[in-house]
C-alpha positions in Angstrom: 40.0 58.0 -11.0 39.9 55.7 -14.0 42.9 55.2 -16.1 43.4 54.1 -19.7 39.6 54.3 -20.2 37.7 55.6 -23.3 34.2 56.7 -23.9 31.8 54.5 -25.9 31.7 56.8 -28.9 31.3 54.0 -31.3 28.4 52.5 -29.4 26.8 56.0 -29.2 27.1 56.4 -33.0 25.5 53.0 -33.5 22.7 53.9 -31.1 22.0 57.0 -33.1 21.4 54.8 -36.1 19.3 52.2 -34.3 22.0 49.6 -34.2 23.1 47.9 -31.0 26.3 45.9 -30.3 25.6 42.3 -29.7 27.4 40.1 -27.2 31.0 39.6 -28.1 30.7 41.8 -31.2 34.1 43.4 -32.0 34.6 47.1 -32.7 35.5 46.4 -36.4 32.3 44.3 -36.9 30.2 47.1 -35.4 31.9 49.7 -37.5 31.2 47.8 -40.7 27.5 47.5 -39.8 27.3 51.2 -39.0 28.9 52.1 -42.3 26.7 49.7 -44.3 23.3 50.9 -43.0 22.5 53.1 -46.1 22.6 49.9 -48.2 19.0 49.0 -47.8 15.7 47.8 -49.5 17.0 45.4 -52.2 17.7 41.7 -52.4 21.3 42.5 -53.1 21.5 44.5 -49.9 20.2 41.5 -48.0 22.9 39.3 -49.6 25.6 41.8 -48.9 24.5 42.0 -45.2 24.7 38.2 -44.9 28.1 38.1 -46.6 29.4 40.9 -44.4 28.3 39.4 -41.1 28.4 35.6 -41.7 31.1 35.4 -44.3 34.1 36.2 -42.1 32.9 33.6 -39.6 32.5 30.9 -42.2 28.8 30.5 -41.5 26.8 29.4 -44.6 23.4 30.7 -45.4 20.6 30.5 -47.9 18.3 33.4 -48.8 14.8 32.2 -49.7 12.0 34.4 -50.9 8.6 32.8 -50.7 7.6 33.5 -54.3 10.5 31.3 -55.5 9.5 28.1 -57.4 11.7 26.0 -55.2 9.6 27.1 -52.1 6.1 26.6 -53.3 3.9 26.2 -56.4 0.2 26.5 -57.1 -2.5 24.4 -58.6 -3.3 26.8 -61.4 0.2 27.9 -62.5 -0.1 29.8 -65.8 0.6 27.8 -68.9 2.3 29.1 -72.1 0.1 26.7 -74.0 -3.4 28.2 -74.5 -6.0 25.7 -73.3 -3.5 23.1 -72.0 -2.4 22.3 -68.5 0.9 23.7 -67.2 2.3 20.2 -66.6 1.7 19.0 -70.2 5.0 18.2 -71.8 4.1 19.4 -75.3 6.4 22.3 -76.1 6.5 25.1 -75.3 6.4 24.2 -71.6 6.6 26.7 -68.8 10.4 26.8 -67.9 9.7 28.3 -64.5 7.2 25.8 -63.3 8.5 23.1 -61.0 6.2 20.0 -61.1 8.0 18.4 -58.2 6.8 21.1 -55.7 3.4 21.2 -54.0 3.3 17.4 -53.9 1.0 15.5 -51.6 2.6 12.4 -49.9 6.0 13.3 -51.4 8.1 10.1 -51.1 11.4 12.0 -51.2 13.3 12.9 -47.9 11.7 15.9 -46.3 13.0 19.3 -47.1 12.0 22.0 -44.6 12.1 24.7 -47.3 9.9 23.0 -49.9 6.2 22.1 -50.1 5.1 24.5 -47.4 1.7 25.9 -47.0 1.9 29.7 -46.7 0.3 31.4 -43.7 -1.0 34.9 -43.3 2.5 36.3 -42.9 4.2 34.5 -45.8 1.9 35.2 -48.6 1.7 38.9 -47.9 5.5 39.4 -48.2 8.3 37.5 -46.5 11.8 36.2 -46.9 13.9 33.8 -44.9 17.6 33.6 -44.2 18.3 30.0 -43.4 21.4 29.4 -41.2 23.0 26.4 -39.5 22.9 25.8 -35.8 25.5 23.0 -35.7 28.6 24.9 -36.6 30.9 25.6 -33.6 32.6 29.0 -33.2 32.8 29.6 -29.4 30.5 27.1 -27.6 30.4 27.3 -23.8 28.1 24.3 -23.5 29.2 20.9 -22.4 28.4 17.3 -23.1 28.5 14.3 -20.7 29.8 12.0 -23.4 32.2 14.3 -25.2 34.9 12.2 -26.8 37.6 14.8 -26.4 40.7 13.8 -24.5 43.2 16.6 -25.1 43.1 20.4 -25.3 43.4 20.2 -29.1 40.2 18.2 -29.2 38.3 21.2 -27.8 40.1 24.0 -29.6 41.2 24.2 -33.2 44.7 25.8 -33.1 44.4 27.0 -36.6 40.9 28.6 -36.7 40.5 29.3 -32.9 37.0 27.7 -32.9 36.4 25.9 -29.6 33.9 24.2 -27.4 33.7 23.9 -23.6 35.8 21.4 -21.7 33.4 19.2 -19.7 35.5 19.1 -16.6 33.1 18.8 -13.6 35.8 19.2 -11.0 37.6 22.1 -12.6 39.2 24.7 -10.3 40.3 28.3 -10.7 43.9 27.2 -11.0 43.2 25.3 -14.2 45.2 26.8 -17.1 42.7 28.7 -19.3 44.9 28.0 -22.3 44.0 24.3 -22.1 40.7 24.1 -20.2 37.9 26.2 -21.8 34.8 27.7 -20.3 31.8 25.4 -20.1 28.4 25.6 -18.3 25.1 23.8 -18.1 22.7 25.2 -20.7 25.6 26.9 -22.4 25.4 27.7 -26.1 27.6 29.1 -28.9 27.9 32.7 -27.9 29.8 33.8 -31.1 27.3 32.2 -33.4 24.3 33.5 -31.5 25.9 37.0 -31.6 26.3 36.9 -35.3 22.7 35.8 -35.9 21.4 38.5 -33.6 23.5 41.2 -35.4 22.1 39.9 -38.8 18.6 40.0 -37.5 19.0 43.6 -36.4 20.4 44.6 -39.8 17.6 42.8 -41.7 15.0 44.8 -39.9 16.7 48.0 -41.2 17.3 46.6 -44.7 13.9 45.1 -45.5 11.1 47.0 -47.2 8.2 48.2 -45.0 5.5 45.6 -44.3 7.8 42.7 -45.4 8.7 40.2 -42.8 12.4 39.2 -42.5 13.0 36.0 -40.6 16.1 33.9 -39.6 15.5 30.2 -39.3 18.0 27.6 -38.2 18.5 24.0 -39.1 20.8 21.1 -38.3 22.3 19.3 -41.3 
């Protein structure tokens, strides 16, 4: 007979609401997502979901809706000056129009979230949550040329954030307090779990027919 066990009531409640625990997601994090489910269908609800899931982990994000002027402009943007082009500097100019967007051969450093042609998905209704993929939380990957020499190089004693120790000849007797899990093709399980949980919530929050996407970038 089992001892000291408990039924998965919390996971059952989440399942009833169409929410699923992600890998390494804590009970408290799952409880918060379950309680927050009625907070839906508004830009502020999206921001609150991002803050709720990513904020405690220190993961930054940027919410971009495709109608924003920083994302894209158009050739025939409306002008407040009857009979004059939008770009004309004669007041009153259009304060919302950004004449540095939709630029051919833009000489500035490339920005992945500016000057993009919209496809069939984007122009119908879409928003992005842009997140980082170069912030370490709990990375079980390894690198051949990792410069770390001591346990404190692989685990921050204050934040608890860590990456795998690239010890090719490790044994089961190694102290897990100073030698951390590492594997070929490993990845940051904590970060991936947070992004998976956010994606689940965005599908419940977004309006019908609107596409919610998570995109990653390296700074």
